[in-house]
C-alpha positions in Angstrom: 1.0 -25.0 14.9 2.7 -24.1 11.6 2.5 -20.5 10.8 2.1 -19.1 14.3 5.4 -17.2 14.2 5.0 -13.5 13.5 5.5 -12.3 10.0 8.4 -9.9 9.9 6.6 -7.0 8.3 3.1 -7.5 9.7 3.6 -4.8 12.4 4.8 -2.4 9.7 1.5 -2.8 7.8 -0.4 -2.1 11.0 1.7 1.0 11.8 1.3 2.5 8.3 -2.4 1.8 8.5 -2.7 3.8 11.7 -0.8 6.7 10.1 -3.2 6.7 7.1 -6.2 6.6 9.4 -4.9 9.6 11.5 -4.2 11.6 8.3 -7.7 10.9 7.0 -9.3 12.0 10.3 -7.2 15.2 10.4 -8.3 16.1 6.9 -12.0 15.4 7.7 -11.8 17.5 10.9 -10.2 20.3 8.8 -13.2 20.2 6.5 -11.6 18.4 3.5 -13.7 16.1 1.4 -17.2 14.9 2.1 -19.6 16.1 3.6 -18.1 19.6 2.9 -17.6 18.7 -0.8 -19.4 16.5 -3.3 -19.2 12.8 -2.4 -18.0 12.0 -5.9 -15.5 14.8 -6.1 -11.7 14.5 -6.1 -11.4 15.6 -2.5 -13.9 13.0 -1.3 -12.0 10.4 -3.3 -8.9 11.3 -1.4 -10.5 10.5 1.9 -12.2 7.3 0.6 -9.0 5.8 -0.7 -7.0 6.9 2.4 -9.5 5.0 4.5 -10.2 2.0 2.2 -6.7 1.4 1.0 -4.4 3.1 3.5 -6.3 2.0 6.6 -8.6 -1.0 6.0 -6.6 -2.8 3.3 -3.3 -2.3 4.9 -4.6 -3.7 8.2 -6.2 -6.6 6.3 -3.0 -7.4 4.3 -0.9 -7.4 7.4 -3.4 -9.6 9.2 -3.7 -12.1 6.3 0.1 -12.5 6.1 -0.2 -13.7 9.7 -3.4 -15.6 9.7 -3.7 -17.3 6.3 -0.8 -19.7 7.3 -2.8 -20.5 10.4 -5.9 -21.2 8.4 -4.2 -23.8 6.2 -1.4 -24.9 8.7 1.3 -24.0 6.1 4.1 -21.4 6.1 3.7 -18.2 4.1 4.7 -18.9 0.6 7.2 -16.0 0.2 7.7 -13.7 3.2 10.3 -11.8 1.2 7.5 -10.5 -1.0 5.8 -8.7 1.9 8.1 -5.7 2.0 8.0 -5.0 -1.8 4.2 -5.3 -1.6 4.2 -2.8 1.3 6.4 -0.4 -0.6 4.3 -0.6 -3.8 1.0 -0.1 -2.0 2.4 2.9 -0.1 4.0 4.6 -3.1 1.0 3.8 -5.3 -1.5 5.3 -2.8 0.6 8.4 -2.4 0.8 8.9 -6.2 -2.9 8.2 -6.6 -3.8 10.7 -4.0 -1.6 13.3 -5.7 -3.5 12.6 -8.9 -6.8 13.2 -7.1 -5.5 16.4 -5.7 -4.3 17.5 -9.1 -7.7 16.6 -10.5 -9.3 18.8 -7.8 -7.2 21.8 -8.8 -5.0 21.9 -5.7 -1.9 21.9 -7.7 -0.9 21.7 -11.4 0.0 18.0 -11.8 0.5 15.8 -14.8 -2.3 13.7 -16.2 -0.3 10.5 -15.7 -0.4 10.6 -11.9 -3.7 8.7 -11.6 -2.8 5.7 -13.9 0.7 5.5 -12.5 -0.6 5.4 -9.0 -3.3 2.8 -9.9 -0.6 0.7 -11.7 1.6 0.7 -8.6 -1.3 -0.3 -6.4 -2.2 -3.1 -8.8 1.4 -4.3 -8.7 1.3 -4.3 -4.9 -2.0 -6.1 -4.6 -0.7 -8.6 -7.2 2.2 -9.5 -4.9 -0.2 -9.8 -2.0 -2.7 -12.0 -3.9 0.1 -14.2 -5.4 1.7 -14.7 -2.0 -1.5 -15.5 -0.1 -2.9 -17.4 -3.1 0.1 -19.7 -3.3 -0.1 -20.2 0.5 -3.7 -21.3 0.1 -2.9 -23.5 -2.8 -0.3 -25.4 -0.7 -3.0 -26.1 1.9 -5.5 -27.9 -0.4 -8.1 -29.1 0.2 -9.0 -25.8 1.8 -11.0 -25.6 5.1 -14.1 -23.5 5.0 -12.6 -20.3 6.5 -9.8 -20.4 4.0 -12.3 -20.5 1.1 -13.8 -17.2 2.3 -10.3 -15.8 2.1 -9.8 -17.2 -1.4 -13.0 -15.4 -2.5 -11.8 -12.2 -0.9 -8.6 -12.4 -2.9 -10.5 -12.8 -6.1 -12.6 -9.7 -5.2 -9.6 -7.5 -4.6 -8.4 -8.4 -8.2 -11.8 -7.2 -9.5 -11.6 -4.1 -7.4 -8.1 -3.2 -8.6 -9.0 -3.9 -12.2 -11.9 -1.5 -12.1 -9.8 1.0 -10.2 -7.2 0.9 -12.9 -9.8 1.5 -15.6 -11.3 4.4 -13.6 -7.8 6.0 -13.5 -7.6 5.9 -17.3 -11.1 7.6 -17.6 -10.4 10.3 -15.0 -7.0 11.1 -16.5 -8.6 11.7 -19.9 -6.7 9.1 -21.9 -7.8 7.7 -25.2 -8.3 4.3 -23.7 -10.7 5.7 -21.1 -12.7 7.5 -23.8 -13.7 4.1 -25.1 -16.0 3.6 -22.1 -17.9 6.9 -21.4 -20.3 5.2 -19.0 -17.7 3.3 -17.1 -17.8 5.5 -14.0 -21.6 5.4 -13.9 -21.9 1.6 -14.1 -18.5 0.6 -12.8 -18.3 2.5 -9.4 -21.0 0.3 -7.7 -19.2 -2.8 -8.8 -15.9 -1.4 -7.6 -17.4 -0.6 -4.2 -19.2 -3.9 -3.8 -16.1 -5.9 -4.8 -13.9 -3.9 -2.4 -16.2 -3.5 0.6 -18.4 -6.6 0.2 -15.9 -9.0 -1.2 -12.4 -8.1 -0.2 -12.9 -6.5 3.2 -16.0 -8.3 4.4 -15.6 -11.8 3.0 -12.0 -12.1 4.0 -12.7 -10.8 7.5 -15.5 -13.3 7.8 -13.3 -16.2 7.0 -10.5 -15.1 9.4 -12.9 -14.4 12.2 -14.8 -17.7 11.8 -11.6 -19.6 12.6 -10.0 -17.2 15.1 -13.2 -16.7 17.2 -13.5 -20.4 17.9 -9.7 -20.5 18.6 -9.7 -17.6 21.0 -12.8 -18.8 22.9 -11.5 -22.4 23.1 -14.8 -23.5 21.6 -15.6 -25.9 18.7 -16.4 -24.5 15.3 -20.1 -23.8 14.6 -22.3 -25.7 12.2 -20.3 -26.2 9.0 -23.5 -26.3 6.9 -24.3 -22.7 7.8 -20.8 -21.7 6.8 -21.1 -23.4 3.4 -24.5 -21.8 2.8 -23.2 -18.4 3.6 -20.1 -18.8 1.4 -22.1 -20.1 -1.6 -24.9 -17.5 -1.2 -22.4 -14.7 -0.8 -20.3 -15.9 -3.7 -23.4 -16.2 -5.9 -24.4 -12.6 -4.9 -21.0 -11.3 -5.8 -20.9 -13.2 -9.1 -24.4 -11.9 -10.2 -23.3 -8.4 -9.3 -20.0 -8.6 -11.2 -21.3 -10.3 -14.3 -24.4 -8.1 -14.4 -22.3 -5.0 -13.9 -20.0 -5.8 -16.8 -23.0 -6.5 -19.0 -24.5 -3.2 -18.0 -21.5 -1.4 -19.2 -22.5 -2.4 -22.7 -26.2 -2.5 -22.4 -26.5 0.5 -20.1 -29.4 -1.3 -18.4 -30.2 -4.1 -16.0 -28.1 -3.0 -13.0 -31.1 -2.6 -10.7 -32.2 -6.2 -11.6 -28.7 -7.4 -10.9 -28.5 -5.6 -7.6 -31.9 -7.0 -6.6 -30.6 -10.5 -7.3 -27.5 -9.7 -5.2 -29.4 -8.6 -2.2 -31.8 -11.6 -2.4 -28.7 -13.7 -1.3 -28.3 -11.5 1.8 -30.1 -14.0 4.2 -27.2 -16.4 3.6 -24.8 -13.9 5.0 -27.1 -13.6 8.1 -27.0 -17.4 8.5 -23.2 -17.2 8.4 -23.2 -14.8 11.4 -25.7 -16.8 13.4 -23.9 -18.8 16.2 
């Protein structure tokens, strides 16, 4: 099958992910961050981003570079982009964490650390999304598992965009001052896009294909897969659109969230064998 050869830098993504996980665990054991500090404080944000970007997203990026070509039976669009993406993600995360540490008063750092770190992360994820997106584009019409991955790629764009805006607000820039309520209304959207869209949706698509492959079993009912994808995508769309509107209206987020969770049974159908 096309795409079964190992991507050159996949193991490097996995190795760095393990390093970030171990560092986060050491810090938590040492009493750094939540629950010893406020969950919304800079120290807790260090742990959250080490786990969500350094551990989970690094693992997922490495896995997608290997498995997306399998999903569409096409070679990876540009394997040479995987190393620059890895470098940008690693450097961006380091600078972002330094910004959080400076924000928490651990050292006297410049205000530009947060937006610069966020910008580097956005550049890294842009390379990841472009590479995987062009690979998916070459495999049209997409099989059902690949459509889950495509939605996940769209969600990481939303996650990174909100993260970039948060960095401007937290660093006290004039641009960030235009949206005083951005953190209040934007953090739930940022979390849902990252955890519910990027990490969950993408993993669902990959596991849907690989589970049947590893078990040497036929794929399940395609109708349930379509129902789950459409229901989940509708839930995410309602959340994103409603959240953006809430930034201006400062109301309606609870209604949007209720509509989002009402689509949850579709996700359950997706997991039913």
